[in-house]
GUROTI-116401 format. One line per field, with one value per residue: residue number from 1; x, y, z of N, C-alpha, C in turn. Coordinates in pm, whole numbers, plus 50000, padded with zeros to 5 digits. Example, Ala and Ser with C-alpha at 12.3 -4.5 7.8 and 13.67 -1.06 7.14 Angstrom:
num 1_2
n.c1 51319_51285
n.c2 49431_49775
n.c3 50780_50708
ca.c1 51230_51367
ca.c2 49550_49894
ca.c3 50780_50714
c.c1 51320_51290
c.c2 49670_50003
c.c3 50780_50787
***
This chain:
num 1_2_3_4_5_6_7_8_9_10_11_12_13_14_15_16_17_18_19_20_21_22_23_24_25_26_27_28_29_30_31_32_33_34_35_36_37_38_39_40_41_42_43_44_45_46_47_48_49_50_51_52_53_54_55_56_57_58_59_60_61_62_63_64_65_66_67_68_69_70_71_72_73_74_75_76_77_78_79_80_81_82_83_84_85_86_87_88_89_90_91_92_93_94_95_96_97_98_99_100_101_102_103_104_105_106_107_108_109_110_111_112_113_114_115_116_117_118_119_120_121_122_123_124_125_126_127_128_129_130_131_132_133_134_135_136_137_138_139_140_141_142
n.c1 94911_94740_94827_94753_94759_94786_94754_94823_94806_95146_95231_95299_95177_95197_94955_94811_94493_94337_94500_94617_94322_94315_94555_94470_94242_94349_94450_94393_94285_94251_94510_94408_94262_94428_94513_94490_94445_94268_94229_94243_94079_93831_93871_93825_93558_93465_93564_93431_93313_93497_93709_93744_93524_93656_93904_93835_93693_93980_94120_93940_93941_94237_94230_94227_94122_93997_93929_94154_94397_94765_94892_94790_94779_94755_94699_94621_94465_94458_94174_94085_94073_94035_94026_94219_94517_94677_94788_94857_94847_94953_95020_95044_95256_95424_95610_95618_95708_95718_95706_95810_95585_95322_94990_94695_94379_94112_94061_94126_94277_94530_94782_95079_95320_95495_95789_95874_95923_95853_95659_95541_95298_95273_95178_95265_95507_95842_95738_95701_95636_95391_95384_95102_95045_94875_94756_94598_94673_94699_94819_95101_95373_95329
n.c2 06873_06931_07045_07047_07210_07047_07098_06932_06880_06913_06889_06970_06893_06830_06742_06554_06531_06463_06307_06088_05948_05869_05683_05522_05400_05202_05022_04717_04574_04578_04506_04324_04160_03981_03833_03547_03529_03513_03780_03981_03853_03951_04188_04281_04247_04426_04682_04916_05009_05027_05226_05557_05853_06052_05988_05886_06077_06235_06040_06058_06326_06337_06181_05894_05571_05434_05147_05013_04959_04944_04785_04570_04526_04255_04147_03881_03702_03456_03456_03488_03742_03948_04241_04479_04622_04818_04980_05080_05364_05494_05794_06013_06290_06525_06590_06885_07005_06876_06687_06395_06318_06160_06217_06229_06144_06094_05977_05709_05626_05697_05869_05886_05995_05974_05973_05719_05442_05141_04876_04964_04992_04888_05047_05297_05304_05464_05709_05988_05976_05964_05832_05713_05587_05435_05372_05188_05380_05201_04976_04768_04952_05022
n.c3 67273_67547_67840_68179_68517_68847_69157_69457_69783_69885_69644_69272_68973_68640_68379_68088_68034_67828_67682_67852_67861_67628_67604_67844_67692_67562_67718_67789_68035_68360_68622_68801_68677_68535_68710_68937_69216_69522_69628_69424_69264_69433_69442_69159_69134_69301_69286_69202_69410_69602_69616_69757_69694_69650_69581_69324_69181_69158_69002_68758_68677_68603_68384_68395_68386_68660_68673_68562_68685_68723_68915_69161_69536_69776_70129_70215_70512_70776_70817_70582_70461_70167_70098_69921_69973_69870_69573_69232_68982_68659_68492_68208_68221_68448_68749_68880_69120_69475_69779_69942_70135_70249_70090_70249_70155_70277_70605_70594_70370_70142_69921_69736_69555_69267_69051_68970_68756_68772_68716_68458_68267_67925_67726_67830_67777_67699_67725_67927_68271_68555_68882_69068_69361_69589_69939_70223_70556_70770_70705_70616_70374_70048
ca.c1 94900_94723_94906_94709_94862_94727_94808_94734_94892_95262_95279_95262_95184_95150_94928_94728_94372_94290_94596_94565_94201_94344_94626_94378_94145_94436_94491_94233_94230_94349_94631_94358_94199_94503_94565_94393_94447_94123_94239_94231_93904_93748_93844_93747_93435_93388_93618_93363_93234_93611_93762_93676_93465_93762_93981_93756_93704_94091_94147_93881_94009_94357_94199_94273_94049_93964_93907_94252_94509_94896_94919_94716_94870_94683_94760_94548_94503_94381_94039_94025_94046_94076_94036_94363_94590_94751_94776_94907_94808_95066_94970_95109_95267_95555_95613_95713_95746_95660_95794_95798_95501_95192_94849_94576_94267_94062_94126_94179_94315_94639_94859_95238_95326_95643_95823_95924_95838_95832_95528_95467_95231_95317_95119_95295_95671_95895_95682_95729_95515_95373_95301_95031_95032_94790_94751_94586_94791_94701_94910_95245_95384_95309
ca.c2 06852_07050_07020_07109_07204_06984_07100_06847_06902_06987_06838_07015_06805_06878_06633_06573_06455_06372_06222_05981_05908_05778_05575_05394_05345_05097_04913_04618_04540_04634_04408_04229_04064_03904_03746_03439_03519_03548_03928_03993_03831_04006_04354_04275_04212_04509_04785_05008_05049_05016_05359_05705_05914_06188_05925_05852_06217_06264_05986_06117_06464_06296_06083_05784_05462_05339_04999_04978_04970_04879_04687_04582_04446_04242_04097_03780_03649_03307_03490_03491_03894_03962_04336_04514_04708_04924_04970_05212_05381_05581_05909_06097_06388_06529_06639_07002_07013_06820_06624_06261_06349_06076_06311_06170_06203_06054_05888_05539_05631_05788_05850_05880_06041_05992_05945_05554_05395_05040_04809_05061_04936_04894_05129_05419_05284_05574_05819_06073_05949_05999_05715_05754_05499_05454_05226_05220_05405_05138_04854_04813_05047_04956
ca.c3 67400_67633_68003_68316_68629_68927_69297_69535_69894_69826_69494_69166_68874_68488_68338_67992_68035_67698_67619_67955_67844_67488_67662_67889_67621_67482_67815_67788_68166_68500_68642_68912_68596_68469_68838_68979_69350_69579_69681_69279_69218_69485_69383_69039_69148_69399_69268_69161_69564_69702_69607_69814_69580_69618_69465_69188_69110_69095_68840_68628_68638_68545_68288_68439_68407_68771_68623_68483_68772_68695_69004_69313_69638_69890_70222_70283_70640_70796_70870_70466_70428_70092_70059_69881_70077_69812_69451_69174_68853_68602_68423_68143_68312_68523_68863_68879_69259_69586_69865_69994_70229_70188_70101_70289_70107_70385_70722_70559_70200_70123_69827_69717_69409_69228_68902_68950_68653_68783_68668_68400_68152_67788_67650_67893_67751_67653_67785_68067_68354_68722_68926_69188_69448_69687_70041_70382_70641_70891_70664_70556_70271_69917
c.c1 94861_94711_94780_94794_94735_94800_94737_94853_95035_95312_95193_95307_95101_95093_94824_94592_94326_94378_94598_94476_94232_94412_94529_94291_94201_94472_94368_94186_94310_94413_94522_94306_94272_94563_94465_94370_94313_94132_94209_94085_93817_93736_93809_93611_93357_93478_93566_93313_93376_93672_93675_93653_93587_93866_93966_93768_93863_94140_94080_93939_94185_94337_94240_94126_94050_93963_94055_94413_94641_94924_94821_94755_94786_94746_94664_94572_94455_94250_93982_93994_94111_94083_94192_94400_94655_94737_94823_94843_94936_94952_95075_95134_95404_95528_95682_95790_95647_95758_95765_95666_95380_95086_94743_94447_94140_94130_94186_94235_94417_94733_95004_95246_95450_95675_95880_95853_95827_95683_95455_95402_95274_95279_95167_95473_95692_95832_95694_95595_95510_95341_95218_94991_94974_94786_94652_94663_94821_94792_95030_95250_95389_95457
c.c2 06953_07027_07114_07115_07158_07018_07030_06834_06958_06956_06929_06929_06830_06737_06648_06505_06386_06297_06069_05898_05820_05683_05471_05347_05210_04971_04831_04597_04578_04496_04284_04111_03944_03799_03669_03437_03567_03730_03997_03975_03912_04151_04378_04270_04353_04652_04908_05087_05044_05167_05484_05773_06018_06157_05921_06001_06270_06196_06016_06252_06437_06243_05972_05687_05383_05179_04951_04994_04888_04790_04700_04464_04426_04152_04015_03722_03526_03376_03512_03632_03899_04108_04399_04616_04823_04898_05091_05213_05473_05687_05936_06213_06392_06607_06767_07037_06924_06757_06511_06237_06244_06200_06218_06239_06152_06016_05758_05550_05717_05777_05906_05909_06061_05920_05815_05511_05204_05007_04919_04971_04943_05004_05331_05427_05396_05713_05935_06037_05985_05884_05739_05588_05496_05327_05305_05302_05319_05005_04884_04912_04962_04924
c.c3 67461_67804_68067_68424_68766_69046_69381_69687_69864_69676_69386_69044_68743_68447_68178_68018_67939_67650_67724_67898_67707_67542_67735_67828_67540_67564_67826_67936_68252_68541_68714_68802_68554_68599_68877_69140_69421_69629_69529_69230_69292_69462_69243_69040_69226_69367_69261_69306_69645_69714_69682_69708_69566_69525_69333_69127_69104_68972_68753_68577_68581_68416_68280_68446_68532_68764_68575_68585_68721_68781_69146_69418_69742_69965_70286_70409_70649_70812_70690_70372_70278_70034_70033_69965_69990_69657_69351_69018_68806_68495_68301_68172_68356_68639_68870_69021_69365_69672_69876_70089_70158_70189_70112_70246_70204_70516_70692_70444_70190_70002_69818_69571_69376_69090_68857_68808_68667_68772_68595_68280_68008_67718_67713_67828_67650_67644_67947_68166_68503_68776_69045_69259_69562_69787_70172_70470_70765_70844_70616_70423_70172_69869
***
């Protein structure tokens, strides 16, 4: 195992890019492919252009396939808005240090990093994991 240290804001996270890539290769699809709601259908067709470049770069560095989210959260409205408001990914690794503050990647996209194992994909069962939750700051928390 080749662990690397990532410093992001106040967080210091150990991760293994190669092992994460191997795990994500065994995950068949992201959560929105299994859901039939309009928001998930929209996201499955548009996720490639949805995430900020800085977030895609972070996911790539960590060995996470951006197409295989563990969860997606949408809040549809009367106008038919379907864009997601939050979601999450897991990675093999552990948090060395960091506090509960959100890390803003840009003015409209933020991260919360924690060791909560809720909504853990089967491929991560029994492993030490870190959860990356993303959201738009102007919407309800994930």
